mmCIF file of the N, C-alpha and C atoms, coordinates in Angstrom:
data_MODEL
# 
_entry.id   MODEL 
# 
loop_
_atom_site.group_PDB 
_atom_site.id 
_atom_site.type_symbol 
_atom_site.label_atom_id 
_atom_site.label_alt_id 
_atom_site.label_comp_id 
_atom_site.label_asym_id 
_atom_site.label_entity_id 
_atom_site.label_seq_id 
_atom_site.pdbx_PDB_ins_code 
_atom_site.Cartn_x 
_atom_site.Cartn_y 
_atom_site.Cartn_z 
_atom_site.occupancy 
_atom_site.B_iso_or_equiv 
_atom_site.pdbx_formal_charge 
_atom_site.auth_seq_id 
_atom_site.auth_comp_id 
_atom_site.auth_asym_id 
_atom_site.auth_atom_id 
_atom_site.pdbx_PDB_model_num 
ATOM 1   N N  . MET A 1 1  ? -9.085  5.152   12.804  1.00 0.00 ? 1  MET A N  1 
ATOM 2   C CA . MET A 1 1  ? -9.646  4.786   11.531  1.00 0.00 ? 1  MET A CA 1 
ATOM 3   C C  . MET A 1 1  ? -8.633  3.944   10.747  1.00 0.00 ? 1  MET A C  1 
ATOM 4   N N  . ARG A 1 2  ? -9.123  2.878   10.157  1.00 0.00 ? 2  ARG A N  1 
ATOM 5   C CA . ARG A 1 2  ? -8.245  2.012   9.382   1.00 0.00 ? 2  ARG A CA 1 
ATOM 6   C C  . ARG A 1 2  ? -8.400  2.342   7.898   1.00 0.00 ? 2  ARG A C  1 
ATOM 7   N N  . PHE A 1 3  ? -7.278  2.284   7.184   1.00 0.00 ? 3  PHE A N  1 
ATOM 8   C CA . PHE A 1 3  ? -7.317  2.516   5.752   1.00 0.00 ? 3  PHE A CA 1 
ATOM 9   C C  . PHE A 1 3  ? -6.136  1.817   5.093   1.00 0.00 ? 3  PHE A C  1 
ATOM 10  N N  . ALA A 1 4  ? -6.230  1.660   3.788   1.00 0.00 ? 4  ALA A N  1 
ATOM 11  C CA . ALA A 1 4  ? -5.119  1.152   2.996   1.00 0.00 ? 4  ALA A CA 1 
ATOM 12  C C  . ALA A 1 4  ? -4.593  2.312   2.175   1.00 0.00 ? 4  ALA A C  1 
ATOM 13  N N  . GLU A 1 5  ? -3.321  2.309   1.903   1.00 0.00 ? 5  GLU A N  1 
ATOM 14  C CA . GLU A 1 5  ? -2.745  3.354   1.079   1.00 0.00 ? 5  GLU A CA 1 
ATOM 15  C C  . GLU A 1 5  ? -2.055  2.704   -0.113  1.00 0.00 ? 5  GLU A C  1 
ATOM 16  N N  . ILE A 1 6  ? -2.479  3.113   -1.297  1.00 0.00 ? 6  ILE A N  1 
ATOM 17  C CA . ILE A 1 6  ? -1.898  2.623   -2.545  1.00 0.00 ? 6  ILE A CA 1 
ATOM 18  C C  . ILE A 1 6  ? -1.345  3.840   -3.254  1.00 0.00 ? 6  ILE A C  1 
ATOM 19  N N  . SER A 1 7  ? -0.028  3.883   -3.413  1.00 0.00 ? 7  SER A N  1 
ATOM 20  C CA . SER A 1 7  ? 0.637   5.070   -3.929  1.00 0.00 ? 7  SER A CA 1 
ATOM 21  C C  . SER A 1 7  ? 0.268   6.218   -3.004  1.00 0.00 ? 7  SER A C  1 
ATOM 22  N N  . ASN A 1 8  ? -0.382  7.241   -3.488  1.00 0.00 ? 8  ASN A N  1 
ATOM 23  C CA . ASN A 1 8  ? -0.771  8.356   -2.615  1.00 0.00 ? 8  ASN A CA 1 
ATOM 24  C C  . ASN A 1 8  ? -2.281  8.381   -2.384  1.00 0.00 ? 8  ASN A C  1 
ATOM 25  N N  . ILE A 1 9  ? -2.956  7.266   -2.672  1.00 0.00 ? 9  ILE A N  1 
ATOM 26  C CA . ILE A 1 9  ? -4.413  7.196   -2.536  1.00 0.00 ? 9  ILE A CA 1 
ATOM 27  C C  . ILE A 1 9  ? -4.760  6.403   -1.283  1.00 0.00 ? 9  ILE A C  1 
ATOM 28  N N  . ARG A 1 10 ? -5.507  7.029   -0.401  1.00 0.00 ? 10 ARG A N  1 
ATOM 29  C CA . ARG A 1 10 ? -5.963  6.341   0.805   1.00 0.00 ? 10 ARG A CA 1 
ATOM 30  C C  . ARG A 1 10 ? -7.363  5.797   0.566   1.00 0.00 ? 10 ARG A C  1 
ATOM 31  N N  . ILE A 1 11 ? -7.548  4.539   0.927   1.00 0.00 ? 11 ILE A N  1 
ATOM 32  C CA . ILE A 1 11 ? -8.815  3.861   0.711   1.00 0.00 ? 11 ILE A CA 1 
ATOM 33  C C  . ILE A 1 11 ? -9.338  3.384   2.053   1.00 0.00 ? 11 ILE A C  1 
ATOM 34  N N  . GLY A 1 12 ? -10.561 3.765   2.369   1.00 0.00 ? 12 GLY A N  1 
ATOM 35  C CA . GLY A 1 12 ? -11.161 3.310   3.615   1.00 0.00 ? 12 GLY A CA 1 
ATOM 36  C C  . GLY A 1 12 ? -12.090 4.363   4.181   1.00 0.00 ? 12 GLY A C  1 
ATOM 37  N N  . GLN A 1 13 ? -12.668 4.032   5.310   1.00 0.00 ? 13 GLN A N  1 
ATOM 38  C CA . GLN A 1 13 ? -13.630 4.909   5.964   1.00 0.00 ? 13 GLN A CA 1 
ATOM 39  C C  . GLN A 1 13 ? -13.029 6.282   6.220   1.00 0.00 ? 13 GLN A C  1 
ATOM 40  N N  . GLY A 1 14 ? -13.778 7.297   5.870   1.00 0.00 ? 14 GLY A N  1 
ATOM 41  C CA . GLY A 1 14 ? -13.332 8.662   6.105   1.00 0.00 ? 14 GLY A CA 1 
ATOM 42  C C  . GLY A 1 14 ? -12.503 9.250   4.982   1.00 0.00 ? 14 GLY A C  1 
ATOM 43  N N  . HIS A 1 15 ? -12.264 8.477   3.928   1.00 0.00 ? 15 HIS A N  1 
ATOM 44  C CA . HIS A 1 15 ? -11.483 8.958   2.791   1.00 0.00 ? 15 HIS A CA 1 
ATOM 45  C C  . HIS A 1 15 ? -12.368 9.003   1.553   1.00 0.00 ? 15 HIS A C  1 
ATOM 46  N N  . PRO A 1 16 ? -12.035 9.871   0.596   1.00 0.00 ? 16 PRO A N  1 
ATOM 47  C CA . PRO A 1 16 ? -12.855 9.974   -0.609  1.00 0.00 ? 16 PRO A CA 1 
ATOM 48  C C  . PRO A 1 16 ? -12.913 8.644   -1.360  1.00 0.00 ? 16 PRO A C  1 
ATOM 49  N N  . LEU A 1 17 ? -13.994 8.482   -2.116  1.00 0.00 ? 17 LEU A N  1 
ATOM 50  C CA . LEU A 1 17 ? -14.178 7.287   -2.924  1.00 0.00 ? 17 LEU A CA 1 
ATOM 51  C C  . LEU A 1 17 ? -13.020 7.125   -3.906  1.00 0.00 ? 17 LEU A C  1 
ATOM 52  N N  . ALA A 1 18 ? -12.551 5.897   -4.054  1.00 0.00 ? 18 ALA A N  1 
ATOM 53  C CA . ALA A 1 18 ? -11.513 5.577   -5.035  1.00 0.00 ? 18 ALA A CA 1 
ATOM 54  C C  . ALA A 1 18 ? -12.004 4.397   -5.867  1.00 0.00 ? 18 ALA A C  1 
ATOM 55  N N  . LEU A 1 19 ? -11.683 4.425   -7.143  1.00 0.00 ? 19 LEU A N  1 
ATOM 56  C CA . LEU A 1 19 ? -12.074 3.361   -8.054  1.00 0.00 ? 19 LEU A CA 1 
ATOM 57  C C  . LEU A 1 19 ? -10.872 2.464   -8.311  1.00 0.00 ? 19 LEU A C  1 
ATOM 58  N N  . ILE A 1 20 ? -11.052 1.160   -8.117  1.00 0.00 ? 20 ILE A N  1 
ATOM 59  C CA . ILE A 1 20 ? -10.043 0.165   -8.469  1.00 0.00 ? 20 ILE A CA 1 
ATOM 60  C C  . ILE A 1 20 ? -10.637 -0.606  -9.633  1.00 0.00 ? 20 ILE A C  1 
ATOM 61  N N  . ALA A 1 21 ? -10.094 -0.418  -10.837 1.00 0.00 ? 21 ALA A N  1 
ATOM 62  C CA . ALA A 1 21 ? -10.741 -0.980  -12.018 1.00 0.00 ? 21 ALA A CA 1 
ATOM 63  C C  . ALA A 1 21 ? -9.740  -1.225  -13.141 1.00 0.00 ? 21 ALA A C  1 
ATOM 64  N N  . GLY A 1 22 ? -10.173 -2.057  -14.068 1.00 0.00 ? 22 GLY A N  1 
ATOM 65  C CA . GLY A 1 22 ? -9.402  -2.361  -15.260 1.00 0.00 ? 22 GLY A CA 1 
ATOM 66  C C  . GLY A 1 22 ? -9.972  -3.614  -15.891 1.00 0.00 ? 22 GLY A C  1 
ATOM 67  N N  . PRO A 1 23 ? -9.462  -3.988  -17.060 1.00 0.00 ? 23 PRO A N  1 
ATOM 68  C CA . PRO A 1 23 ? -9.982  -5.178  -17.729 1.00 0.00 ? 23 PRO A CA 1 
ATOM 69  C C  . PRO A 1 23 ? -9.646  -6.446  -16.943 1.00 0.00 ? 23 PRO A C  1 
ATOM 70  N N  . CYS A 1 24 ? -10.474 -7.454  -17.100 1.00 0.00 ? 24 CYS A N  1 
ATOM 71  C CA . CYS A 1 24 ? -10.246 -8.716  -16.392 1.00 0.00 ? 24 CYS A CA 1 
ATOM 72  C C  . CYS A 1 24 ? -8.932  -9.364  -16.831 1.00 0.00 ? 24 CYS A C  1 
ATOM 73  N N  . VAL A 1 25 ? -8.582  -9.204  -18.093 1.00 0.00 ? 25 VAL A N  1 
ATOM 74  C CA . VAL A 1 25 ? -7.352  -9.818  -18.598 1.00 0.00 ? 25 VAL A CA 1 
ATOM 75  C C  . VAL A 1 25 ? -6.757  -8.918  -19.673 1.00 0.00 ? 25 VAL A C  1 
ATOM 76  N N  . ILE A 1 26 ? -5.435  -8.860  -19.730 1.00 0.00 ? 26 ILE A N  1 
ATOM 77  C CA . ILE A 1 26 ? -4.746  -8.101  -20.770 1.00 0.00 ? 26 ILE A CA 1 
ATOM 78  C C  . ILE A 1 26 ? -4.951  -8.809  -22.101 1.00 0.00 ? 26 ILE A C  1 
ATOM 79  N N  . GLU A 1 27 ? -5.556  -8.108  -23.064 1.00 0.00 ? 27 GLU A N  1 
ATOM 80  C CA . GLU A 1 27 ? -5.703  -8.689  -24.397 1.00 0.00 ? 27 GLU A CA 1 
ATOM 81  C C  . GLU A 1 27 ? -4.587  -8.221  -25.314 1.00 0.00 ? 27 GLU A C  1 
ATOM 82  N N  . ASN A 1 28 ? -4.243  -6.950  -25.216 1.00 0.00 ? 28 ASN A N  1 
ATOM 83  C CA . ASN A 1 28 ? -3.104  -6.416  -25.962 1.00 0.00 ? 28 ASN A CA 1 
ATOM 84  C C  . ASN A 1 28 ? -2.703  -5.085  -25.338 1.00 0.00 ? 28 ASN A C  1 
ATOM 85  N N  . GLU A 1 29 ? -1.523  -4.631  -25.661 1.00 0.00 ? 29 GLU A N  1 
ATOM 86  C CA . GLU A 1 29 ? -0.981  -3.413  -25.048 1.00 0.00 ? 29 GLU A CA 1 
ATOM 87  C C  . GLU A 1 29 ? -1.851  -2.190  -25.332 1.00 0.00 ? 29 GLU A C  1 
ATOM 88  N N  . THR A 1 30 ? -2.313  -2.060  -26.557 1.00 0.00 ? 30 THR A N  1 
ATOM 89  C CA . THR A 1 30 ? -3.133  -0.907  -26.930 1.00 0.00 ? 30 THR A CA 1 
ATOM 90  C C  . THR A 1 30 ? -4.396  -0.834  -26.087 1.00 0.00 ? 30 THR A C  1 
ATOM 91  N N  . MET A 1 31 ? -5.092  -1.953  -25.948 1.00 0.00 ? 31 MET A N  1 
ATOM 92  C CA . MET A 1 31 ? -6.340  -1.984  -25.177 1.00 0.00 ? 31 MET A CA 1 
ATOM 93  C C  . MET A 1 31 ? -6.079  -1.610  -23.716 1.00 0.00 ? 31 MET A C  1 
ATOM 94  N N  . VAL A 1 32 ? -5.009  -2.125  -23.150 1.00 0.00 ? 32 VAL A N  1 
ATOM 95  C CA . VAL A 1 32 ? -4.707  -1.836  -21.740 1.00 0.00 ? 32 VAL A CA 1 
ATOM 96  C C  . VAL A 1 32 ? -4.395  -0.354  -21.550 1.00 0.00 ? 32 VAL A C  1 
ATOM 97  N N  . LEU A 1 33 ? -3.568  0.204   -22.421 1.00 0.00 ? 33 LEU A N  1 
ATOM 98  C CA . LEU A 1 33 ? -3.211  1.621   -22.284 1.00 0.00 ? 33 LEU A CA 1 
ATOM 99  C C  . LEU A 1 33 ? -4.409  2.528   -22.506 1.00 0.00 ? 33 LEU A C  1 
ATOM 100 N N  . GLN A 1 34 ? -5.242  2.224   -23.495 1.00 0.00 ? 34 GLN A N  1 
ATOM 101 C CA . GLN A 1 34 ? -6.434  3.026   -23.742 1.00 0.00 ? 34 GLN A CA 1 
ATOM 102 C C  . GLN A 1 34 ? -7.402  2.949   -22.560 1.00 0.00 ? 34 GLN A C  1 
ATOM 103 N N  . SER A 1 35 ? -7.580  1.761   -22.018 1.00 0.00 ? 35 SER A N  1 
ATOM 104 C CA . SER A 1 35 ? -8.464  1.591   -20.858 1.00 0.00 ? 35 SER A CA 1 
ATOM 105 C C  . SER A 1 35 ? -7.959  2.403   -19.667 1.00 0.00 ? 35 SER A C  1 
ATOM 106 N N  . ALA A 1 36 ? -6.665  2.290   -19.390 1.00 0.00 ? 36 ALA A N  1 
ATOM 107 C CA . ALA A 1 36 ? -6.082  3.008   -18.250 1.00 0.00 ? 36 ALA A CA 1 
ATOM 108 C C  . ALA A 1 36 ? -6.213  4.515   -18.422 1.00 0.00 ? 36 ALA A C  1 
ATOM 109 N N  . GLU A 1 37 ? -5.924  5.013   -19.617 1.00 0.00 ? 37 GLU A N  1 
ATOM 110 C CA . GLU A 1 37 ? -6.008  6.455   -19.866 1.00 0.00 ? 37 GLU A CA 1 
ATOM 111 C C  . GLU A 1 37 ? -7.442  6.966   -19.722 1.00 0.00 ? 37 GLU A C  1 
ATOM 112 N N  . LYS A 1 38 ? -8.398  6.249   -20.272 1.00 0.00 ? 38 LYS A N  1 
ATOM 113 C CA . LYS A 1 38 ? -9.802  6.671   -20.195 1.00 0.00 ? 38 LYS A CA 1 
ATOM 114 C C  . LYS A 1 38 ? -10.297 6.666   -18.744 1.00 0.00 ? 38 LYS A C  1 
ATOM 115 N N  . LEU A 1 39 ? -10.019 5.581   -18.030 1.00 0.00 ? 39 LEU A N  1 
ATOM 116 C CA . LEU A 1 39 ? -10.442 5.494   -16.633 1.00 0.00 ? 39 LEU A CA 1 
ATOM 117 C C  . LEU A 1 39 ? -9.785  6.590   -15.789 1.00 0.00 ? 39 LEU A C  1 
ATOM 118 N N  . ALA A 1 40 ? -8.515  6.854   -16.029 1.00 0.00 ? 40 ALA A N  1 
ATOM 119 C CA . ALA A 1 40 ? -7.808  7.890   -15.272 1.00 0.00 ? 40 ALA A CA 1 
ATOM 120 C C  . ALA A 1 40 ? -8.429  9.261   -15.531 1.00 0.00 ? 40 ALA A C  1 
ATOM 121 N N  . ARG A 1 41 ? -8.776  9.562   -16.790 1.00 0.00 ? 41 ARG A N  1 
ATOM 122 C CA . ARG A 1 41 ? -9.406  10.852  -17.124 1.00 0.00 ? 41 ARG A CA 1 
ATOM 123 C C  . ARG A 1 41 ? -10.759 11.003  -16.440 1.00 0.00 ? 41 ARG A C  1 
ATOM 124 N N  . VAL A 1 42 ? -11.572 9.949   -16.501 1.00 0.00 ? 42 VAL A N  1 
ATOM 125 C CA . VAL A 1 42 ? -12.906 10.004  -15.876 1.00 0.00 ? 42 VAL A CA 1 
ATOM 126 C C  . VAL A 1 42 ? -12.765 10.234  -14.374 1.00 0.00 ? 42 VAL A C  1 
ATOM 127 N N  . CYS A 1 43 ? -11.868 9.485   -13.733 1.00 0.00 ? 43 CYS A N  1 
ATOM 128 C CA . CYS A 1 43 ? -11.684 9.631   -12.285 1.00 0.00 ? 43 CYS A CA 1 
ATOM 129 C C  . CYS A 1 43 ? -11.152 11.016  -11.932 1.00 0.00 ? 43 CYS A C  1 
ATOM 130 N N  . GLU A 1 44 ? -10.240 11.523  -12.736 1.00 0.00 ? 44 GLU A N  1 
ATOM 131 C CA . GLU A 1 44 ? -9.719  12.866  -12.478 1.00 0.00 ? 44 GLU A CA 1 
ATOM 132 C C  . GLU A 1 44 ? -10.833 13.901  -12.595 1.00 0.00 ? 44 GLU A C  1 
ATOM 133 N N  . ASP A 1 45 ? -11.663 13.789  -13.641 1.00 0.00 ? 45 ASP A N  1 
ATOM 134 C CA . ASP A 1 45 ? -12.779 14.722  -13.834 1.00 0.00 ? 45 ASP A CA 1 
ATOM 135 C C  . ASP A 1 45 ? -13.760 14.670  -12.663 1.00 0.00 ? 45 ASP A C  1 
ATOM 136 N N  . LEU A 1 46 ? -13.934 13.489  -12.082 1.00 0.00 ? 46 LEU A N  1 
ATOM 137 C CA . LEU A 1 46 ? -14.885 13.320  -10.976 1.00 0.00 ? 46 LEU A CA 1 
ATOM 138 C C  . LEU A 1 46 ? -14.256 13.521  -9.596  1.00 0.00 ? 46 LEU A C  1 
ATOM 139 N N  . GLY A 1 47 ? -12.944 13.736  -9.568  1.00 0.00 ? 47 GLY A N  1 
ATOM 140 C CA . GLY A 1 47 ? -12.259 13.933  -8.296  1.00 0.00 ? 47 GLY A CA 1 
ATOM 141 C C  . GLY A 1 47 ? -12.105 12.657  -7.483  1.00 0.00 ? 47 GLY A C  1 
ATOM 142 N N  . LEU A 1 48 ? -12.036 11.518  -8.181  1.00 0.00 ? 48 LEU A N  1 
ATOM 143 C CA . LEU A 1 48 ? -11.895 10.222  -7.512  1.00 0.00 ? 48 LEU A CA 1 
ATOM 144 C C  . LEU A 1 48 ? -10.446 9.739   -7.572  1.00 0.00 ? 48 LEU A C  1 
ATOM 145 N N  . GLY A 1 49 ? -10.039 9.026   -6.543  1.00 0.00 ? 49 GLY A N  1 
ATOM 146 C CA . GLY A 1 49 ? -8.772  8.321   -6.615  1.00 0.00 ? 49 GLY A CA 1 
ATOM 147 C C  . GLY A 1 49 ? -8.913  7.159   -7.591  1.00 0.00 ? 49 GLY A C  1 
ATOM 148 N N  . PHE A 1 50 ? -7.833  6.737   -8.201  1.00 0.00 ? 50 PHE A N  1 
ATOM 149 C CA . PHE A 1 50 ? -7.921  5.670   -9.197  1.00 0.00 ? 50 PHE A CA 1 
ATOM 150 C C  . PHE A 1 50 ? -6.714  4.746   -9.096  1.00 0.00 ? 50 PHE A C  1 
ATOM 151 N N  . VAL A 1 51 ? -6.998  3.453   -9.030  1.00 0.00 ? 51 VAL A N  1 
ATOM 152 C CA . VAL A 1 51 ? -5.963  2.417   -9.068  1.00 0.00 ? 51 VAL A CA 1 
ATOM 153 C C  . VAL A 1 51 ? -6.310  1.509   -10.237 1.00 0.00 ? 51 VAL A C  1 
ATOM 154 N N  . PHE A 1 52 ? -5.399  1.395   -11.209 1.00 0.00 ? 52 PHE A N  1 
ATOM 155 C CA . PHE A 1 52 ? -5.620  0.536   -12.368 1.00 0.00 ? 52 PHE A CA 1 
ATOM 156 C C  . PHE A 1 52 ? -5.141  -0.862  -12.038 1.00 0.00 ? 52 PHE A C  1 
ATOM 157 N N  . LYS A 1 53 ? -5.977  -1.862  -12.349 1.00 0.00 ? 53 LYS A N  1 
ATOM 158 C CA . LYS A 1 53 ? -5.601  -3.255  -12.122 1.00 0.00 ? 53 LYS A CA 1 
ATOM 159 C C  . LYS A 1 53 ? -6.167  -4.121  -13.240 1.00 0.00 ? 53 LYS A C  1 
ATOM 160 N N  . CYS A 1 54 ? -5.420  -5.113  -13.605 1.00 0.00 ? 54 CYS A N  1 
ATOM 161 C CA . CYS A 1 54 ? -5.898  -6.113  -14.561 1.00 0.00 ? 54 CYS A CA 1 
ATOM 162 C C  . CYS A 1 54 ? -5.035  -7.363  -14.388 1.00 0.00 ? 54 CYS A C  1 
ATOM 163 N N  . SER A 1 55 ? -5.450  -8.422  -15.019 1.00 0.00 ? 55 SER A N  1 
ATOM 164 C CA . SER A 1 55 ? -4.731  -9.688  -14.888 1.00 0.00 ? 55 SER A CA 1 
ATOM 165 C C  . SER A 1 55 ? -3.938  -9.995  -16.148 1.00 0.00 ? 55 SER A C  1 
ATOM 166 N N  . TYR A 1 56 ? -2.737  -10.505 -15.963 1.00 0.00 ? 56 TYR A N  1 
ATOM 167 C CA . TYR A 1 56 ? -1.916  -10.965 -17.076 1.00 0.00 ? 56 TYR A CA 1 
ATOM 168 C C  . TYR A 1 56 ? -2.336  -12.373 -17.481 1.00 0.00 ? 56 TYR A C  1 
ATOM 169 N N  . LEU A 1 57 ? -2.767  -13.149 -16.517 1.00 0.00 ? 57 LEU A N  1 
ATOM 170 C CA . LEU A 1 57 ? -3.205  -14.525 -16.762 1.00 0.00 ? 57 LEU A CA 1 
ATOM 171 C C  . LEU A 1 57 ? -4.512  -14.747 -16.009 1.00 0.00 ? 57 LEU A C  1 
ATOM 172 N N  . LYS A 1 58 ? -5.577  -14.958 -16.731 1.00 0.00 ? 58 LYS A N  1 
ATOM 173 C CA . LYS A 1 58 ? -6.896  -15.163 -16.126 1.00 0.00 ? 58 LYS A CA 1 
ATOM 174 C C  . LYS A 1 58 ? -7.235  -16.642 -16.286 1.00 0.00 ? 58 LYS A C  1 
ATOM 175 N N  . ASP A 1 59 ? -6.970  -17.423 -15.273 1.00 0.00 ? 59 ASP A N  1 
ATOM 176 C CA . ASP A 1 59 ? -7.095  -18.879 -15.403 1.00 0.00 ? 59 ASP A CA 1 
ATOM 177 C C  . ASP A 1 59 ? -8.374  -19.455 -14.801 1.00 0.00 ? 59 ASP A C  1 
ATOM 178 N N  . ASN A 1 60 ? -9.349  -18.605 -14.520 1.00 0.00 ? 60 ASN A N  1 
ATOM 179 C CA . ASN A 1 60 ? -10.588 -19.134 -13.959 1.00 0.00 ? 60 ASN A CA 1 
ATOM 180 C C  . ASN A 1 60 ? -11.748 -19.027 -14.961 1.00 0.00 ? 60 ASN A C  1 
ATOM 181 N N  . ARG A 1 61 ? -11.468 -19.269 -16.209 1.00 0.00 ? 61 ARG A N  1 
ATOM 182 C CA . ARG A 1 61 ? -12.509 -19.257 -17.245 1.00 0.00 ? 61 ARG A CA 1 
ATOM 183 C C  . ARG A 1 61 ? -13.326 -20.544 -17.163 1.00 0.00 ? 61 ARG A C  1 
ATOM 184 N N  . THR A 1 62 ? -14.576 -20.484 -17.594 1.00 0.00 ? 62 THR A N  1 
ATOM 185 C CA . THR A 1 62 ? -15.430 -21.672 -17.512 1.00 0.00 ? 62 THR A CA 1 
ATOM 186 C C  . THR A 1 62 ? -15.117 -22.695 -18.600 1.00 0.00 ? 62 THR A C  1 
ATOM 187 N N  . ALA A 1 63 ? -14.625 -22.240 -19.746 1.00 0.00 ? 63 ALA A N  1 
ATOM 188 C CA . ALA A 1 63 ? -14.296 -23.163 -20.835 1.00 0.00 ? 63 ALA A CA 1 
ATOM 189 C C  . ALA A 1 63 ? -12.781 -23.248 -20.989 1.00 0.00 ? 63 ALA A C  1 
ATOM 190 N N  . ALA A 1 64 ? -12.269 -24.438 -21.126 1.00 0.00 ? 64 ALA A N  1 
ATOM 191 C CA . ALA A 1 64 ? -10.825 -24.640 -21.263 1.00 0.00 ? 64 ALA A CA 1 
ATOM 192 C C  . ALA A 1 64 ? -10.264 -23.940 -22.491 1.00 0.00 ? 64 ALA A C  1 
ATOM 193 N N  . GLN A 1 65 ? -11.086 -23.711 -23.500 1.00 0.00 ? 65 GLN A N  1 
ATOM 194 C CA . GLN A 1 65 ? -10.630 -23.081 -24.734 1.00 0.00 ? 65 GLN A CA 1 
ATOM 195 C C  . GLN A 1 65 ? -10.654 -21.545 -24.670 1.00 0.00 ? 65 GLN A C  1 
ATOM 196 N N  . SER A 1 66 ? -11.165 -20.973 -23.615 1.00 0.00 ? 66 SER A N  1 
ATOM 197 C CA . SER A 1 66 ? -11.281 -19.516 -23.500 1.00 0.00 ? 66 SER A CA 1 
ATOM 198 C C  . SER A 1 66 ? -9.902  -18.868 -23.430 1.00 0.00 ? 66 SER A C  1 
ATOM 199 N N  . PHE A 1 67 ? -9.826  -17.657 -23.970 1.00 0.00 ? 67 PHE A N  1 
ATOM 200 C CA . PHE A 1 67 ? -8.608  -16.852 -23.911 1.00 0.00 ? 67 PHE A CA 1 
ATOM 201 C C  . PHE A 1 67 ? -8.308  -16.520 -22.447 1.00 0.00 ? 67 PHE A C  1 
ATOM 202 N N  . VAL A 1 68 ? -7.091  -16.724 -22.025 1.00 0.00 ? 68 VAL A N  1 
ATOM 203 C CA . VAL A 1 68 ? -6.725  -16.426 -20.631 1.00 0.00 ? 68 VAL A CA 1 
ATOM 204 C C  . VAL A 1 68 ? -5.642  -15.367 -20.523 1.00 0.00 ? 68 VAL A C  1 
ATOM 205 N N  . GLY A 1 69 ? -5.182  -14.846 -21.642 1.00 0.00 ? 69 GLY A N  1 
ATOM 206 C CA . GLY A 1 69 ? -4.178  -13.792 -21.603 1.00 0.00 ? 69 GLY A CA 1 
ATOM 207 C C  . GLY A 1 69 ? -2.996  -14.109 -22.470 1.00 0.00 ? 69 GLY A C  1 
ATOM 208 N N  . PRO A 1 70 ? -2.062  -13.158 -22.578 1.00 0.00 ? 70 PRO A N  1 
ATOM 209 C CA . PRO A 1 70 ? -0.901  -13.322 -23.451 1.00 0.00 ? 70 PRO A CA 1 
ATOM 210 C C  . PRO A 1 70 ? -0.021  -14.527 -23.068 1.00 0.00 ? 70 PRO A C  1 
ATOM 211 N N  . ALA A 1 71 ? -0.085  -14.932 -21.817 1.00 0.00 ? 71 ALA A N  1 
ATOM 212 C CA . ALA A 1 71 ? 0.730   -16.080 -21.385 1.00 0.00 ? 71 ALA A CA 1 
ATOM 213 C C  . ALA A 1 71 ? 0.267   -17.372 -22.062 1.00 0.00 ? 71 ALA A C  1 
ATOM 214 N N  . SER A 1 72 ? -0.986  -17.378 -22.552 1.00 0.00 ? 72 SER A N  1 
ATOM 215 C CA . SER A 1 72 ? -1.522  -18.604 -23.156 1.00 0.00 ? 72 SER A CA 1 
ATOM 216 C C  . SER A 1 72 ? -1.297  -18.632 -24.668 1.00 0.00 ? 72 SER A C  1 
ATOM 217 N N  . SER A 1 73 ? -0.840  -17.531 -25.229 1.00 0.00 ? 73 SER A N  1 
ATOM 218 C CA . SER A 1 73 ? -0.686  -17.441 -26.699 1.00 0.00 ? 73 SER A CA 1 
ATOM 219 C C  . SER A 1 73 ? 0.516   -18.230 -27.181 1.00 0.00 ? 73 SER A C  1 
# 
């Protein structure tokens, strides 16, 4: 059986469901920490593995004027 291991979470066939989630782009520190804490609590309550991910620079926006992250500020 093939799987990936992230920290102590195994992802793949034969392993429990794991959620890889987070905001598309970091808007501010508070939002990122609140998102991570909430997602971690929900996953813990449901018995799911959890990997938090988000982007520091989101450069694939459709409009050139769109917010792309703190690197653009």
